[in-house]
SERO-102856 format. One line per 10 residues: for each residue x negated, y negated, z negated of C-alpha. Coordinates in steps of 0.05 Angstrom, whole numbers, plus 5000, padded with zeros to 4 digits. Each point is the difference from the previous one (the first is absolute). Layout:
// SERO-102856
X:Y:Z; ... .
***
This chain:
// SERO-102856
6123:5132:6311; 4930:5014:5029; 4964:5030:5059; 4975:5053:4947; 5078:5013:4984; 5006:5021:5066; 4945:5047:5013; 5011:5029:4931; 5075:5021:5025; 4975:5019:5068 .
4951:5047:4975; 5058:5031:4955; 5046:5008:5062; 4930:5035:5036; 4993:5045:4949; 5075:5031:4999; 5021:4951:4946; 4952:5024:4951; 4969:4948:4959; 4945:5044:4971 .
4974:5019:5064; 5004:4930:5023; 4962:4978:4943; 4945:5049:5016; 5003:4973:5065; 4998:4928:4979; 4946:5019:4944; 5046:4968:4947; 5027:5027:4942; 5074:5026:5007 .
5027:4944:4957; 4977:4953:5038; 5040:5023:5062; 5066:5009:4961; 4992:4928:4967; 4989:4982:5083; 5066:5027:5023; 5033:4979:4933; 4980:4927:5013; 5021:5001:5072 .
5070:5035:4979; 5003:4940:4946; 4988:4949:5051; 5049:5016:5054; 5057:5030:4950; 5008:5068:5035; 4972:5062:4990; 4951:5026:5049; 4998:5072:4973; 5048:5049:4971 .
4984:5061:4967; 5034:5065:5026; 4985:5069:4978; 4938:4975:4960; 4970:4968:5062; 5003:4930:5021; 5034:4984:5069; 5010:4928:5039; 5064:4962:4984; 5029:4961:5070 .
4970:4941:4965; 4934:5038:4999; 5002:5018:5071; 5012:4931:5026; 4944:4976:4956; 4956:5047:5030; 5012:4980:5067; 4977:4931:4985; 4942:5023:4951; 4969:5041:5059 .
5002:4935:5045; 4979:4951:4947; 4942:5043:4981; 4989:5008:5081; 5000:4925:5014; 4947:4990:4939; 4958:5054:5030; 5001:4971:5075; 4979:4933:4967; 4949:5028:4961 .
4971:5035:5060; 5008:4945:5042; 4966:4946:4963; 4944:5051:4969; 4986:5022:5072; 5008:4940:5039; 4946:4999:5041; 4997:5079:5007; 5044:5049:5034; 5073:5010:4983 .
5045:5062:5004; 5064:5010:5034; 5041:5062:4982; 5046:5024:5060; 5046:5057:4992; 5029:5042:5064; 5050:5052:5012; 4972:5064:5033; 5025:4979:5072; 4959:4927:4996 .
4944:5023:4960; 4984:5047:5048; 5013:4972:5065; 4994:4922:4990; 4965:4973:4931; 4927:5031:5023; 5011:4952:5064; 5030:4940:4953; 4937:5016:4951; 4949:4996:5058 .
5032:4937:5029; 4998:4966:4931; 4937:5026:4982; 4970:4952:5065; 5037:4940:4977; 4992:5007:4922; 4938:5037:4994; 4990:4980:4919; 5070:5035:4984; 4997:5068:4980 .
5056:5028:5022; 5025:5064:4956; 5055:5040:5032; 5050:5054:4969; 5046:5045:5046; 5054:5031:4969; 5070:5009:5008; 5050:4943:4996; 5036:5014:4937; 4927:5003:4964 .
4977:4940:5034; 5059:4956:4972; 4990:5023:4925; 4924:4976:5007; 5018:4939:5031; 5048:4991:4945; 4951:5011:4954; 4947:4951:5025; 4954:5051:5020; 5006:4986:5079 .
5003:4929:5028; 5037:5019:5064; 5036:5062:5027; 5010:5014:5071; 5059:5053:5010; 5061:5018:5047; 5054:5006:4950; 5044:4949:4958; 4975:4974:4927; 5041:5027:4942 .
4971:4947:4945; 5038:4937:4996; 4926:4975:4979; 4976:5008:5074; 5006:4968:5063; 4988:5022:5069; 4991:4968:5070; 5009:5049:5059; 4940:4988:5047; 5001:5055:5054 .
5052:5042:5037; 4995:5075:5009; 5045:5059:5010; 5003:5078:4984; 4999:5047:5050; 5035:5078:5002; 4954:5044:5027; 4990:5076:5008; 4953:5052:5036; 5003:4998:5077 .
5023:5070:4994; 5067:4979:4963; 5044:5000:4976; 5015:4936:5041; 4977:4974:5060; 4964:4930:5015; 5054:4941:4991; 5052:5053:4982; 5060:4966:4964; 5024:5047:4944 .
5060:4993:4949; 4992:4986:4928; 5035:5069:4989; 4945:5030:5042; 4947:4964:4966; 5018:5011:4930; 4989:5083:5012; 4929:4994:5022; 4943:5011:4959; 4981:4928:4977 .
4925:4990:4986; 5001:4934:4961; 4962:4944:4962; 5004:5003:4921; 5061:4963:4964; 4980:4928:4988; 4956:4993:5059; 5026:4943:5048; 5013:5049:5057; 5043:5050:4961 .
5038:4936:4973; 5018:4977:5074; 5027:5072:5020; 5037:5004:4932; 5035:4936:5014; 5023:5027:5064; 5022:5065:4977; 5041:4972:4940; 5037:4947:5050; 5016:5060:5043 .
5022:5044:4935; 4952:5057:4992; 4938:5012:4957; 4928:5025:5026; 4985:5075:4980; 4922:4996:5023; 4967:5071:5010; 4932:4964:4993; 4984:4932:4957; 4925:4970:5011 .
4972:4938:4976; 4953:5005:5070; 5025:4974:5067; 4945:5044:5028; 5028:5065:4969; 5056:4989:5027; 4985:4983:5072; 4957:5069:4996; 5063:5042:4978; 5039:4974:5050 .
4952:5011:5056; 4995:5076:4974; 5074:5001:5005; 5019:5004:4928; 5056:4950:5007; 5018:4930:5013; 4982:4936:4971; 5011:4925:5005; 4939:4961:4992; 4970:4931:5012 .
4999:4980:5078; 4933:4968:4998; 4974:5060:4967; 5023:5056:5049; 4991:4961:5066; 4936:5032:5017; 5032:5072:4986; 5054:4989:5040; 4953:4976:5060; 4964:5062:4997 .
5055:5041:5006; 4994:5037:4933; 5066:4974:4972; 5068:4973:5034; 5048:4944:4975; 5074:5009:5000; 5051:4956:4977; 5062:5009:4942; 5071:4976:5016; 5014:4941:4956 .
4936:4998:4956; 4950:4932:5003; 4931:5008:4981; 4983:4929:5011; 4967:4973:4937; 4951:4942:4978; 4929:4998:4968; 4998:4955:4937; 4956:4959:4961; 5018:5010:4918 .
4973:4956:4950; 5024:4976:4929; 5040:4942:4996; 4955:4974:4943; 4937:5022:5030; 4952:4938:5012; 4978:5009:5076; 4930:4983:5006; 4970:4969:5067; 4964:5073:5024 .
5077:5033:4982; 5031:4945:5044; 4943:5011:5054; 5019:5076:5000; 5069:4997:5001; 4994:4953:5059; 4957:5044:5037; 5053:5058:4988; 5051:4952:5030; 4965:4981:5061 .
4966:5068:5012; 5029:5025:5064; 4986:4939:5033; 4927:4987:4984; 4973:5074:5001; 5018:5067:5038; 5047:5048:4963; 4963:5063:4968; 5011:5071:5038; 5012:5058:4958 .
4992:5072:5028; 5040:5035:4944; 4956:5058:5010; 4940:4991:4948 .
***
């Protein structure tokens, strides 16, 4: 079994389990691709693909092999890039959830650039579930997000505490600081982040504990859109405290409380358990751990 076998196998997976398309992408003859896959199956003594309705699908063994193959290939690429570009700039690929990416990551990146000017920090800001998949596939080095991980191949470290806050228009339906029941909360027009976001997961967690389901009137990937909708009196929302503080200070929205619901959460750094942590990655993670102590917290108006 060689790196060539692994890359041919991954090409088949990336081209919808189609050996002909994989061969075209690799500039190989289709029989050569079929032979490489067959040699892998013979080497390990398990089928990696099975034919279902005239198309190939990965077996459970094939799915497991793909997880290892992605990271073996990624580690080799890291080795190549590191040694071939020993005296030139490296690349650090950071993913961040929309909340962290819009509020914190620009500040992290600026601080990191001062201490590591030769590192090209590339960012991907997306919903948490998408970032997890990219990390599993080896497309990112680190993910910063609020929610829990869902893959056994990922490990997380809590590095900052945060809380969500329920807000509404200053014109109602609630007064600033008012405490409402869960029954009243359920009857409101809910303006919520999209499913899969860390913010939504916290709210779903608390609703699940209380025995009810969320029925949003609006869903958005943009926290700004939800803040502005609240300001216009279109409903209520539950959003990160740090991202609404200035809105509350200016009186454009007011906070209220929901009995029996705890919106505290942790920000997390997520890495693949098999990922080699280069010095630049370790330095960036250390910056995130200490950012609140070493730098002023970012401010966000919620109005742009």
